[in-house]
C-alpha positions as semicolon CSV with decimal commas, in nm:
position;residue;x (nm);y (nm);z (nm)
1;M;-1,510;-1,034;0,829
2;W;-1,403;-0,668;0,815
3;I;-1,085;-0,753;1,007
4;I;-0,984;-0,996;0,733
5;V;-1,054;-0,732;0,467
6;I;-0,842;-0,473;0,651
7;W;-0,567;-0,734;0,700
8;L;-0,564;-0,814;0,326
9;I;-0,567;-0,448;0,222
10;W;-0,274;-0,378;0,455
11;W;-0,091;-0,678;0,309
12;V;-0,143;-0,543;-0,045
13;F;0,000;-0,206;0,066
14;A;0,311;-0,388;0,188
15;F;0,410;-0,436;-0,176
16;V;0,420;-0,061;-0,243
17;K;0,770;0,088;-0,258
18;P;0,879;0,170;0,101
19;M;0,840;0,536;0,199
20;W;1,068;0,696;0,458
21;V;0,875;0,916;0,701
22;K;1,036;1,138;0,966
23;A;0,856;1,072;1,296
24;P;0,933;1,086;1,671
25;V;0,993;0,711;1,707
26;P;1,199;0,593;2,008
27;A;1,457;0,421;1,785
28;V;1,669;0,491;1,479
29;A;1,399;0,351;1,250
30;M;1,091;0,132;1,259
31;S;0,921;-0,046;0,967
32;I;0,549;-0,090;0,931
33;A;0,493;-0,163;0,563
34;P;0,486;0,034;0,344
35;F;0,633;0,299;0,574
36;I;0,972;0,323;0,741
37;F;0,953;0,572;1,026
38;Y;1,281;0,724;1,139
39;N;1,394;0,963;1,409
40;D;1,608;1,234;1,251
41;K;1,830;1,274;1,558
42;Y;1,918;0,905;1,589
43;Y;1,923;0,854;1,213
44;N;2,192;1,118;1,152
45;T;2,408;0,979;1,433
46;Y;2,370;0,623;1,303
47;K;2,440;0,736;0,946
48;S;2,761;0,913;1,049
49;I;2,889;0,601;1,229
50;Y;2,773;0,312;1,009
51;G;2,662;0,470;0,683
52;E;2,320;0,497;0,529
53;T;2,329;0,175;0,326
54;R;2,347;-0,047;0,632
55;L;2,033;0,101;0,787
56;R;1,843;0,099;0,458
57;N;1,928;-0,270;0,401
58;H;1,818;-0,354;0,756
59;E;1,482;-0,178;0,727
60;N;1,420;-0,308;0,374
61;Q;1,468;-0,661;0,507
62;H;1,193;-0,594;0,762
63;I;0,969;-0,481;0,474
64;K;1,045;-0,808;0,292
65;Q;0,956;-1,002;0,607
66;Q;0,625;-0,817;0,622
67;R;0,556;-0,890;0,256
68;I;0,594;-1,261;0,325
69;L;0,407;-1,283;0,657
70;S;0,177;-0,982;0,612
71;P;0,247;-0,671;0,820
72;A;-0,001;-0,766;1,092
73;G;0,117;-1,128;1,100
74;M;0,479;-1,025;1,137
75;L;0,390;-0,773;1,407
76;I;0,209;-1,041;1,607
77;L;0,495;-1,290;1,570
78;Y;0,757;-1,023;1,642
79;L;0,584;-0,923;1,965
80;M;0,535;-1,288;2,067
81;F;0,905;-1,364;2,018
82;Y;1,000;-1,044;2,196
83;F;0,770;-1,111;2,493
84;V;0,888;-1,471;2,540
85;L;1,255;-1,369;2,513
86;F;1,199;-1,073;2,745
87;V;1,047;-1,295;3,015
88;I;1,326;-1,551;2,980
89;F;1,598;-1,286;3,005
90;W;1,419;-1,093;3,280
91;V;1,396;-1,406;3,495
92;R;1,757;-1,484;3,421
93;Y;1,910;-1,137;3,467
94;I;1,646;-0,958;3,681
95;D;1,735;-0,628;3,513
96;S;1,446;-0,530;3,284
97;F;1,656;-0,292;3,071
98;K;1,914;-0,563;3,000
99;A;1,632;-0,811;2,934
100;H;1,479;-0,566;2,686
101;K;1,808;-0,520;2,499
102;L;1,871;-0,895;2,482
103;A;1,512;-0,974;2,378
104;Y;1,545;-0,725;2,093
105;W;1,892;-0,850;1,994
106;Y;1,793;-1,219;1,985
107;N;1,456;-1,172;1,815
108;P;1,471;-1,391;1,500
109;F;1,337;-1,108;1,282
110;E;1,614;-0,876;1,402
111;I;1,880;-1,144;1,353
112;N;1,759;-1,192;0,995
113;A;1,761;-0,817;0,928
114;R;2,111;-0,775;1,075
115;N;2,237;-1,055;0,851
116;H;2,126;-0,851;0,549
117;E;2,296;-0,524;0,647
């Protein structure tokens, strides 16, 4: 029962305005509603190449996805898609790094976010 309560409270927090938090994440940015964690080093490089609007639109789309599916629900589905794609690409290419990149690139949530950049 308490898991459902925590899930629902987290879902309610997903509707709060997104807050950008500087953190040592291993990517440019990562969204876990209502927070968008970003790595300052990667963020500044990305911003100088592509501009800030593109990244903000991408991460805001992930927040919208989490508002629809709930943050925990999206996280579970995201990881399921990633794992299935990773195994498929790993079997096909045998290189785990390439499989990781392709699994991330072809994840439906990432495709949707890239389409809104």
